[in-house]
C-alpha positions as CSV (number, residue, x, y, z in Angstrom):
1,M,-12.0,27.3,-0.5
2,R,-9.3,29.5,0.5
3,S,-8.0,28.8,4.0
4,W,-6.1,31.3,6.1
5,S,-5.6,29.1,8.8
6,Q,-3.7,26.8,6.7
7,P,0.2,27.7,6.8
8,R,1.3,28.9,3.5
9,I,4.5,27.6,1.4
10,S,6.9,29.9,0.0
11,R,6.7,29.8,-3.8
12,D,9.6,31.7,-4.5
13,A,12.0,29.0,-3.6
14,R,9.8,26.6,-5.7
15,R,10.0,28.0,-9.1
16,P,13.4,29.0,-10.5
17,F,12.1,29.1,-14.0
18,R,8.3,29.8,-15.4
19,F,6.8,29.4,-18.5
20,K,3.5,31.5,-19.5
21,I,0.9,29.8,-21.3
22,C,-2.3,31.0,-22.3
23,C,-5.2,30.6,-20.9
24,C,-8.8,32.3,-20.7
25,R,-10.7,30.2,-18.4
26,R,-9.7,32.6,-15.9
27,N,-9.9,36.3,-14.7
28,F,-6.4,36.3,-15.8
29,N,-4.5,35.5,-19.2
30,F,-1.9,33.4,-18.5
31,R,-1.0,30.4,-15.9
32,E,2.8,30.0,-14.3
33,V,4.3,26.5,-15.3
34,R,6.8,26.3,-12.0
35,V,9.5,23.9,-12.9
36,P,10.3,22.0,-9.4
37,S,14.0,22.6,-8.3
38,D,14.7,18.7,-9.0
39,V,13.8,18.5,-12.4
40,Q,15.9,21.9,-13.0
41,L,19.0,19.7,-11.3
42,L,18.5,17.0,-13.4
43,F,17.8,18.7,-16.7
44,E,21.1,20.4,-15.6
45,Q,22.9,17.3,-14.9
46,Y,21.7,15.5,-18.5
47,S,22.3,18.3,-20.8
48,E,24.9,20.9,-22.0
49,N,24.6,24.4,-22.4
50,G,20.6,24.3,-21.7
51,T,20.3,21.6,-24.6
52,M,19.6,18.1,-24.1
53,T,20.6,16.2,-26.8
54,I,19.2,12.2,-28.0
55,G,22.7,10.9,-26.0
56,H,21.6,12.9,-23.0
57,L,17.8,11.7,-23.0
58,Q,18.8,7.9,-23.6
59,R,21.7,8.4,-20.4
60,F,18.7,9.9,-18.6
61,L,16.5,6.9,-19.2
62,V,19.2,4.6,-18.6
63,E,20.8,6.3,-15.0
64,Y,17.7,7.9,-13.5
65,Q,14.6,6.6,-14.9
66,K,16.1,2.8,-14.1
67,L,15.1,1.6,-17.9
68,K,18.2,0.0,-18.2
69,D,17.3,-1.5,-21.3
70,A,16.5,1.9,-23.1
71,T,17.9,2.6,-26.6
72,R,18.8,5.5,-28.9
73,E,15.5,4.7,-31.0
74,D,13.4,5.1,-27.5
75,A,14.9,8.4,-26.9
76,M,13.9,9.2,-30.9
77,S,10.3,8.3,-29.7
78,I,9.9,10.6,-27.0
79,L,11.2,13.6,-29.3
80,H,9.0,12.7,-32.0
81,S,6.3,12.9,-29.5
82,L,7.0,16.5,-28.5
83,R,7.6,17.3,-32.6
84,H,4.9,20.0,-32.6
85,R,7.1,21.4,-29.5
86,I,10.7,20.9,-30.7
87,M,9.9,21.7,-34.4
88,Y,11.3,18.7,-35.3
89,R,14.7,19.9,-33.8
90,K,16.9,16.3,-32.0
91,E,17.5,18.6,-28.9
92,L,15.2,19.9,-25.8
93,N,15.3,22.8,-23.8
94,L,14.2,22.5,-20.2
95,D,10.1,23.5,-21.3
96,H,10.7,20.6,-23.6
97,F,12.1,18.3,-20.8
98,L,9.2,19.1,-18.2
99,R,6.6,18.4,-21.0
100,Y,8.0,15.1,-21.7
101,L,8.1,14.2,-17.6
102,L,4.4,15.3,-17.6
103,S,3.3,13.1,-20.9
104,D,1.7,9.8,-21.2
105,H,5.1,8.9,-22.7
106,N,6.4,8.6,-19.0
107,P,3.6,6.5,-17.1
108,P,4.1,5.2,-13.6
109,I,3.1,1.8,-14.4
110,A,5.3,0.5,-17.6
111,P,2.4,-0.9,-20.5
112,P,5.1,-2.6,-22.6
113,L,5.0,-5.6,-19.4
114,G,1.7,-6.7,-20.6
115,V,0.6,-9.7,-18.8
116,H,3.8,-11.1,-17.3
117,H,3.2,-13.0,-14.4
118,D,3.2,-16.8,-14.8
119,M,-0.1,-17.6,-16.2
120,N,0.3,-21.5,-16.2
121,A,-0.3,-22.2,-12.3
122,P,-3.8,-23.3,-11.1
123,L,-6.3,-21.0,-10.5
124,A,-6.1,-21.1,-6.9
125,H,-2.7,-19.4,-7.3
126,Y,-4.2,-16.2,-8.5
127,Y,-6.2,-12.9,-7.5
128,M,-9.0,-12.5,-9.7
129,Y,-10.9,-9.4,-10.3
130,T,-14.3,-10.4,-9.0
131,G,-18.1,-8.6,-9.0
132,H,-20.8,-8.9,-6.6
133,N,-24.4,-9.4,-8.0
134,S,-23.4,-8.2,-11.2
135,Y,-26.5,-7.3,-13.0
136,L,-27.9,-4.7,-10.4
137,T,-27.6,-1.1,-11.6
138,G,-27.4,0.7,-8.2
139,N,-28.6,-0.5,-4.7
140,Q,-29.6,-3.4,-3.5
141,L,-32.5,-3.1,-2.8
142,S,-34.4,-1.4,-5.1
143,S,-32.4,-0.8,-8.4
144,D,-33.0,-2.1,-11.7
145,S,-31.7,-5.4,-13.0
146,S,-30.0,-5.3,-16.3
147,S,-27.3,-6.9,-18.4
148,E,-25.3,-3.0,-18.9
149,P,-23.3,-3.6,-15.5
150,I,-22.2,-6.9,-16.5
151,V,-21.2,-5.3,-19.5
152,K,-19.3,-2.4,-18.4
153,A,-18.0,-4.7,-15.4
154,L,-16.6,-7.1,-18.1
155,R,-15.6,-4.2,-20.2
156,K,-13.0,-3.4,-17.1
157,G,-11.7,-6.3,-17.1
158,V,-13.7,-8.4,-14.3
159,R,-13.3,-12.0,-14.7
160,V,-16.0,-13.0,-12.4
161,I,-19.4,-12.0,-12.8
162,E,-22.4,-13.4,-10.4
163,L,-25.8,-14.0,-11.4
164,D,-29.0,-14.8,-9.2
165,L,-31.3,-17.4,-10.3
166,W,-34.7,-17.1,-9.5
167,P,-38.0,-18.8,-10.5
168,N,-40.4,-16.9,-11.7
169,S,-44.0,-16.4,-10.0
170,R,-45.5,-19.4,-12.4
171,G,-42.2,-21.5,-11.6
172,N,-42.0,-22.1,-15.3
173,K,-39.1,-19.5,-16.0
174,V,-35.8,-18.2,-15.0
175,K,-35.1,-15.1,-14.1
176,V,-32.2,-13.0,-12.5
177,C,-32.6,-10.4,-9.9
178,H,-31.8,-10.3,-5.9
179,G,-34.3,-12.0,-4.2
180,G,-36.5,-11.0,-1.5
181,T,-36.1,-7.3,-3.0
182,L,-37.9,-4.8,-4.9
183,T,-35.1,-4.9,-7.4
184,S,-36.8,-5.4,-10.7
185,P,-35.5,-8.9,-13.0
186,V,-33.5,-9.5,-16.4
187,N,-34.0,-12.4,-18.1
188,L,-31.4,-14.7,-17.9
189,N,-30.6,-15.1,-21.9
190,K,-29.6,-11.5,-21.8
191,C,-27.1,-11.5,-19.1
192,L,-25.7,-14.5,-20.3
193,S,-25.2,-13.2,-24.2
194,A,-23.8,-10.1,-22.8
195,T,-21.2,-12.1,-21.0
196,R,-20.6,-14.1,-24.2
197,D,-20.4,-11.1,-26.4
198,H,-17.8,-8.9,-24.1
199,A,-16.0,-11.6,-22.5
200,F,-12.9,-11.2,-23.9
201,L,-12.4,-7.7,-25.2
202,A,-10.8,-6.5,-22.3
203,S,-8.9,-9.7,-21.5
204,E,-8.9,-13.1,-23.0
205,F,-8.3,-15.0,-19.7
206,P,-11.0,-17.1,-18.4
207,V,-14.3,-15.9,-17.1
208,V,-16.4,-17.3,-14.3
209,I,-19.9,-16.8,-13.9
210,T,-21.2,-18.0,-10.1
211,F,-24.7,-18.9,-9.9
212,E,-26.3,-18.5,-7.0
213,D,-29.1,-20.6,-7.6
214,H,-32.3,-21.2,-6.3
215,L,-34.2,-23.0,-9.2
216,T,-36.1,-26.4,-9.4
217,P,-34.8,-29.7,-11.2
218,R,-36.5,-28.7,-13.9
219,L,-35.6,-25.4,-14.1
220,Q,-31.8,-26.2,-14.0
221,A,-32.4,-28.3,-17.0
222,K,-33.7,-25.4,-18.7
223,V,-30.7,-23.3,-17.7
224,A,-28.3,-25.8,-18.5
225,K,-29.9,-26.0,-22.2
226,I,-29.6,-22.5,-22.4
227,V,-25.9,-21.9,-21.1
228,T,-24.9,-24.9,-23.6
229,K,-26.6,-23.1,-26.6
230,T,-25.4,-19.5,-25.7
231,F,-21.8,-20.3,-25.2
232,E,-21.0,-23.5,-27.4
233,S,-17.3,-24.2,-27.8
234,K,-16.5,-21.0,-25.4
235,L,-18.1,-23.3,-22.7
236,H,-15.4,-25.1,-20.3
237,R,-16.8,-28.8,-19.3
238,P,-14.3,-30.5,-16.9
239,D,-13.7,-34.0,-17.7
240,T,-14.5,-35.0,-14.1
241,D,-16.4,-33.5,-11.3
242,Q,-13.1,-34.7,-9.0
243,L,-10.4,-32.5,-10.2
244,A,-7.8,-32.6,-7.6
245,E,-6.4,-29.5,-8.8
246,F,-7.6,-26.6,-10.8
247,P,-6.7,-25.8,-14.4
248,S,-4.6,-22.7,-15.1
249,P,-5.7,-19.3,-16.3
250,E,-3.3,-19.9,-19.5
251,S,-5.0,-23.2,-20.3
252,L,-8.4,-22.1,-20.1
253,K,-8.0,-18.8,-22.3
254,R,-11.3,-17.4,-24.3
255,K,-13.4,-20.1,-22.0
256,I,-16.4,-19.6,-19.8
257,L,-16.5,-21.5,-16.6
258,I,-19.8,-21.8,-14.2
259,S,-19.2,-22.3,-10.8
260,T,-22.2,-23.1,-8.6
261,K,-23.2,-26.1,-5.7
262,P,-24.1,-29.2,-7.0
263,P,-27.7,-30.3,-7.8
264,K,-27.9,-32.8,-5.1
265,E,-27.1,-30.4,-2.6
266,Y,-30.2,-28.2,-3.3
267,L,-32.5,-31.7,-3.4
268,E,-31.6,-32.4,0.1
269,R,-32.1,-29.1,0.9
270,Q,-35.0,-27.8,-1.1
271,S,-36.5,-24.4,-0.4
272,S,-40.2,-24.6,1.4
273,M,-41.2,-22.6,-2.0
274,E,-40.1,-25.5,-4.1
275,K,-41.5,-27.8,-1.4
276,E,-45.0,-26.5,-1.9
277,Y,-45.1,-25.6,-5.6
278,N,-44.2,-29.5,-5.9
279,S,-47.1,-30.4,-3.6
280,A,-49.6,-28.4,-5.4
281,Q,-48.2,-30.2,-8.5
282,S,-48.7,-33.7,-7.7
283,E,-51.9,-33.2,-6.5
284,E,-53.2,-33.2,-10.3
285,L,-50.6,-35.6,-11.4
286,S,-51.9,-39.7,-11.6
287,D,-49.2,-41.7,-9.6
288,K,-48.0,-43.0,-13.4
289,D,-47.3,-39.3,-14.1
290,S,-45.7,-38.5,-10.8
291,S,-43.0,-41.7,-11.0
292,N,-42.2,-39.9,-14.5
293,Q,-41.8,-36.6,-13.3
294,D,-38.8,-38.1,-11.0
295,E,-37.3,-40.1,-13.4
296,E,-37.6,-37.0,-15.5
297,E,-36.0,-35.0,-12.1
298,K,-33.3,-38.0,-11.5
299,N,-32.0,-38.0,-15.4
300,V,-31.8,-33.6,-15.2
301,I,-29.4,-33.9,-12.8
302,P,-26.4,-35.1,-14.8
303,E,-26.9,-32.4,-17.4
304,Y,-27.0,-29.7,-15.5
305,R,-24.1,-31.3,-12.7
306,H,-21.8,-31.3,-15.9
307,L,-22.3,-28.0,-16.4
308,I,-20.0,-26.7,-13.2
309,A,-16.6,-26.1,-14.1
310,I,-16.0,-25.6,-10.1
311,H,-17.9,-27.1,-7.4
312,A,-19.2,-24.4,-4.6
313,G,-20.3,-24.6,-1.3
314,K,-20.8,-22.6,2.0
315,P,-19.9,-23.1,5.7
316,K,-21.7,-26.1,7.4
317,G,-21.3,-26.2,11.2
318,R,-18.3,-24.3,12.9
319,L,-16.7,-22.3,10.2
320,V,-13.4,-23.6,10.6
321,N,-14.5,-27.2,9.5
322,S,-15.1,-25.9,6.0
323,L,-11.3,-25.3,5.6
324,R,-10.3,-28.7,5.7
325,I,-8.7,-29.9,2.7
326,D,-10.1,-32.5,0.9
327,T,-6.9,-34.1,-1.1
328,S,-8.9,-35.5,-3.5
329,K,-10.7,-32.9,-5.1
330,V,-10.9,-28.9,-4.9
331,Q,-13.6,-26.7,-4.3
332,R,-14.9,-23.0,-4.1
333,L,-16.2,-21.7,-0.7
334,S,-17.8,-18.6,0.3
335,L,-18.0,-16.6,2.9
336,S,-19.0,-13.2,4.0
337,E,-17.1,-10.7,5.0
338,Q,-18.1,-10.6,8.9
339,E,-17.3,-14.6,8.7
340,L,-13.6,-14.0,6.7
341,E,-13.5,-11.2,10.0
342,E,-13.8,-13.8,12.7
343,I,-12.4,-16.9,11.3
344,S,-9.3,-15.0,10.5
345,K,-8.9,-13.9,14.2
346,E,-7.9,-17.3,15.2
347,N,-7.7,-19.3,12.1
348,G,-6.0,-17.4,10.0
349,Q,-3.3,-19.8,8.6
350,D,-5.9,-22.2,8.2
351,L,-7.6,-20.1,5.4
352,V,-4.1,-19.4,4.2
353,R,-3.1,-23.2,3.8
354,F,-6.8,-23.7,2.2
355,T,-6.2,-20.9,-0.4
356,Q,-3.1,-22.5,-1.7
357,K,-5.3,-25.6,-3.4
358,N,-9.0,-24.4,-3.1
359,L,-10.7,-21.1,-3.9
360,L,-12.5,-18.7,-1.3
361,R,-14.9,-15.9,-2.2
362,I,-15.7,-13.0,0.3
363,Y,-19.1,-11.5,-0.5
364,P,-20.4,-8.0,1.1
365,K,-22.6,-8.6,4.1
366,G,-26.4,-8.3,3.6
367,T,-26.5,-4.6,5.2
368,R,-24.3,-3.0,2.3
369,F,-27.8,-1.6,1.0
370,D,-26.3,1.1,-0.6
371,S,-23.6,-1.4,-2.7
372,S,-20.9,0.0,-0.6
373,N,-17.7,-2.2,-0.1
374,Y,-15.4,-3.3,2.4
375,N,-11.3,-3.4,2.9
376,P,-10.2,-6.0,0.3
377,L,-6.7,-6.1,1.8
378,L,-7.7,-8.8,4.6
379,G,-9.0,-11.0,2.4
380,W,-6.1,-10.9,-0.1
381,M,-3.5,-11.3,3.1
382,H,-5.3,-14.8,3.7
383,G,-4.9,-15.9,-0.1
384,A,-8.8,-15.3,-0.9
385,Q,-8.8,-15.0,-4.9
386,M,-12.3,-13.9,-5.2
387,V,-12.7,-11.1,-3.5
388,A,-16.0,-9.9,-4.5
389,F,-17.1,-6.1,-4.5
390,N,-20.3,-4.0,-5.7
391,M,-19.5,-2.3,-8.8
392,Q,-22.3,-0.1,-9.0
393,G,-20.9,3.0,-6.9
394,Y,-17.2,4.3,-6.1
395,G,-15.5,4.6,-3.0
396,K,-11.5,4.0,-1.9
397,Y,-12.4,0.5,-1.3
398,L,-13.2,-0.1,-5.1
399,W,-10.4,2.6,-6.0
400,I,-8.1,-0.1,-4.1
401,M,-9.5,-2.8,-6.3
402,E,-9.0,-1.3,-9.2
403,G,-5.5,-0.5,-8.3
404,M,-4.5,-3.8,-7.7
405,F,-6.1,-4.9,-11.0
406,K,-4.3,-2.6,-12.8
407,A,-1.2,-5.0,-12.5
408,N,-0.2,-7.8,-14.8
409,G,-1.5,-5.8,-18.0
410,Q,-5.2,-5.4,-16.6
411,C,-5.8,-9.3,-17.5
412,G,-8.0,-9.6,-14.3
413,Y,-5.3,-12.3,-13.1
414,V,-3.0,-11.3,-10.4
415,K,-0.1,-13.6,-9.5
416,K,-0.4,-14.7,-5.6
417,P,2.6,-13.6,-3.7
418,D,5.1,-16.8,-3.5
419,F,4.5,-16.3,0.4
420,L,1.1,-17.1,0.1
421,L,1.7,-20.3,-1.9
422,D,4.4,-21.8,0.6
423,K,3.3,-25.2,1.8
424,D,5.9,-25.8,4.1
425,H,5.7,-22.5,5.7
426,I,2.4,-21.3,6.2
427,F,2.4,-17.3,6.1
428,D,0.9,-16.5,9.8
429,P,-0.6,-13.1,9.0
430,A,-1.2,-12.0,12.3
431,K,2.7,-12.1,12.9
432,P,4.3,-8.7,12.5
433,L,7.1,-8.7,10.0
434,P,10.2,-6.7,9.3
435,V,10.6,-4.2,6.6
436,K,11.4,-5.3,3.2
437,T,11.8,-2.1,1.3
438,N,11.1,1.6,2.0
439,L,9.2,3.5,-1.0
440,K,9.7,7.0,-1.0
441,V,7.1,9.5,-2.8
442,T,7.9,13.0,-3.9
443,V,5.3,14.8,-5.1
444,Y,6.3,17.9,-7.4
445,L,3.5,19.6,-9.0
446,G,0.2,19.2,-10.7
447,E,-1.9,20.1,-13.8
448,G,-5.1,20.3,-16.0
449,W,-7.9,21.2,-13.4
450,H,-8.0,24.4,-15.7
451,L,-9.2,22.2,-18.8
452,D,-11.2,19.3,-17.3
453,F,-12.9,21.2,-14.4
454,K,-15.2,23.9,-14.8
455,A,-14.2,27.8,-13.8
456,T,-16.4,28.0,-10.2
457,Q,-15.6,24.3,-9.6
458,F,-14.0,24.9,-6.6
459,D,-14.5,28.5,-5.4
460,Q,-16.7,31.2,-6.9
461,F,-14.1,34.0,-6.6
462,S,-10.8,32.8,-6.8
463,P,-8.5,29.6,-7.9
464,P,-8.7,26.7,-5.7
465,D,-6.6,25.6,-2.8
466,F,-5.5,21.7,-3.7
467,F,-3.5,19.4,-1.3
468,V,-2.4,15.9,-1.7
469,R,-3.2,12.8,0.3
470,V,-0.7,10.0,-0.4
471,G,-0.7,7.1,1.5
472,I,-0.3,3.1,1.4
473,A,-3.3,0.8,1.5
474,G,-1.9,-2.7,2.4
475,V,-1.2,-5.1,5.7
476,P,-2.2,-3.1,8.8
477,D,1.3,-2.2,9.5
478,D,1.8,-0.9,6.1
479,T,-1.4,1.1,5.8
480,V,-1.2,5.0,6.4
481,M,-2.0,8.3,4.7
482,K,-0.4,11.4,4.6
483,R,-0.9,14.5,2.8
484,T,0.9,17.6,1.7
485,E,0.3,21.3,2.6
486,A,-2.4,23.2,0.6
487,M,-1.2,25.6,-1.8
488,E,-3.5,29.1,-1.6
489,D,-4.9,30.1,-4.7
490,D,-3.2,28.3,-7.8
491,W,-4.5,25.5,-10.3
492,T,-1.1,24.4,-11.5
493,P,0.1,23.9,-7.5
494,V,4.0,22.7,-6.9
495,W,4.0,21.2,-3.6
496,N,8.0,19.7,-3.7
497,E,6.9,17.3,-0.8
498,E,8.7,14.1,0.3
499,F,6.8,11.0,2.1
500,E,9.2,7.8,3.1
501,F,6.5,4.5,3.7
502,P,8.4,1.7,5.4
503,L,6.8,-1.6,3.6
504,R,6.6,-5.3,4.8
505,V,4.7,-7.0,2.6
506,P,5.4,-4.8,-0.7
507,E,3.6,-7.3,-2.8
508,L,0.1,-6.2,-1.4
509,A,0.7,-2.8,-1.2
510,I,-1.6,0.1,-3.0
511,L,-0.6,3.4,-3.3
512,R,-3.5,6.0,-2.6
513,I,-2.9,9.4,-4.4
514,E,-6.4,11.8,-3.6
515,V,-6.2,15.6,-4.7
516,L,-8.7,17.7,-2.7
517,E,-9.4,21.3,-2.5
518,Y,-9.2,22.6,1.2
519,D,-12.4,24.1,2.4
520,T,-12.0,25.5,6.0
521,T,-15.6,23.5,7.2
522,R,-13.7,20.1,6.4
523,H,-15.8,19.1,3.4
524,H,-13.1,19.2,1.0
525,D,-14.0,19.2,-2.8
526,F,-12.8,16.3,-5.0
527,G,-10.2,16.9,-7.4
528,G,-8.9,13.3,-8.5
529,Q,-7.6,10.0,-7.2
530,T,-5.7,7.1,-8.7
531,C,-4.2,3.8,-6.8
532,L,-1.3,2.2,-8.2
533,P,0.3,-1.6,-7.3
534,V,3.3,-0.6,-5.6
535,S,4.9,-4.0,-7.0
536,E,4.7,-2.3,-10.6
537,L,5.8,1.1,-9.7
538,R,8.3,2.5,-12.0
539,A,11.2,4.4,-10.3
540,G,12.1,7.8,-11.2
541,I,10.4,11.2,-11.7
542,R,6.7,9.7,-13.5
543,A,3.7,11.4,-14.8
544,V,0.6,10.2,-12.9
545,P,-2.7,10.4,-14.3
546,L,-6.0,11.0,-12.0
547,H,-9.5,9.6,-12.3
548,N,-13.0,10.5,-11.5
549,R,-14.8,9.1,-8.1
550,K,-16.4,6.3,-11.1
551,G,-12.5,5.4,-11.9
552,K,-12.9,7.1,-15.4
553,R,-9.6,8.7,-16.3
554,Y,-9.6,12.7,-16.6
555,R,-8.3,13.9,-19.9
556,S,-5.7,16.6,-18.9
557,V,-5.3,16.4,-14.5
558,K,-2.3,14.7,-13.9
559,L,0.4,14.8,-10.6
560,L,4.4,14.9,-11.6
561,M,5.6,12.5,-8.7
562,Q,9.0,10.4,-8.3
563,F,9.2,6.8,-7.0
564,E,12.5,5.6,-5.4
565,F,12.9,1.9,-3.4
566,E,15.3,1.3,-0.8
567,E,16.7,-1.2,1.2
568,P,15.4,-0.4,4.8
569,D,18.3,0.3,7.0
570,S,19.0,-2.0,10.7
571,E,17.0,0.6,12.9
572,T,14.1,0.2,10.3
573,E,14.3,-3.4,10.2
574,D,14.4,-3.7,14.2
575,D,11.1,-1.4,14.3
576,G,9.1,-3.8,12.4
């Protein structure tokens, strides 16, 4: 909606060239694609007499886009991608150059990199794309349970799936559901089969299934048989339950790991429901039968225990006591987001030290009935590998999570920064840090909304008034959001605005980008978003595709942006 109070930006200075493109979606016959002045100057610098040859384009790729290994073949490939525009000529004009800059051949993250982190370190050295209550289709109280959310998560690259295991009403079968709620159950076999069939479509690196186990020993024995039969050779069974160090993702390719508490803990802390069930059963058994049942329960314990590749536990007593390091074995510890907040205030370095060897899983607090999420950065900056998220909805924190795992070829594993793994100098998350680098971001223009949105999506009678929010999600001192001015009545807005972000921990910084359509009521309409890992941003001018609220990429909507990294000056460092 048009904002009469927003200051107008003079457009004459921002459109030295105009190209008319047919468009019948509006009450005008063409739209104007305006070339930003920076792009025009670049074209003049890397062309001759209005023509950019293959040699000119290669030089532009090497010198300005910082692609040091770019070849003439790479430049030829770009020309080939534009063949329907340049009619097989071996040169570009200014319009062709702009089309290349806005094309999928110019992404902000380099696709050829693929998986490029060292994948031979122990699992504890990686962030892992982790889901919470992976079987739920909606809210945490009354939604259906299904195998479909598991399939969707795995196809996105999620590597850690959570299943809550409960006895059915008769106590003779296992169901998957959110206990103590109105959520409907789903069959365990369906969940496991869905995991087996889709585990390695998006990534060949290991999938971990965490069981929240509320079962009797007899049902644990059933689970052991079902898991073994379903996964067969894909199931990773460790040689010992006293691992001194976790294996690496590389060594576990195409393997499925089970993580839960050992059965002994369940027998020691048997729930009242299980005790009542066993008591009722024992009244119908003779003494001889009872002794047989006891013997059977003892025999099933090893069968279930041998499934467990990652032993799990929850805090007992004081939270800080749970962070004591056992040099003889490794484990997984689970903390709620509230427990993490509490313990990180005074024991941040203890958390970092613990996660150098052990796995730490953070899960949403129980009052997030709407399947919302929390800020993942607190867990990541303390080394937590499994920051478990509800994948059922959307919102900025889920977008940030998706942004983090666009790194390393979107394989679901991201190597933790070296400073979190340094055992000689334990990182202190509470200590002020100097600025390591400055990220300069220029927002040039946007296009594609007229193709992906309805004509009246934003305003009944006039074109939209778009503005861009851009900023950093990172450690507290790096986190900030800024915004451009709103450009009135324009389906292809040009902003030409530059922003600077001093970064203290660029390794954990996520670039947040969101486009909104200005409304005088401040209830701005959504126009697209994306989050990108700063550690993998490519310098130069890039085409940035935008996604909808649920993380699905739009077919046409994208921004033209520039990214530059600069060493901080001494004054900026002192401020840090």
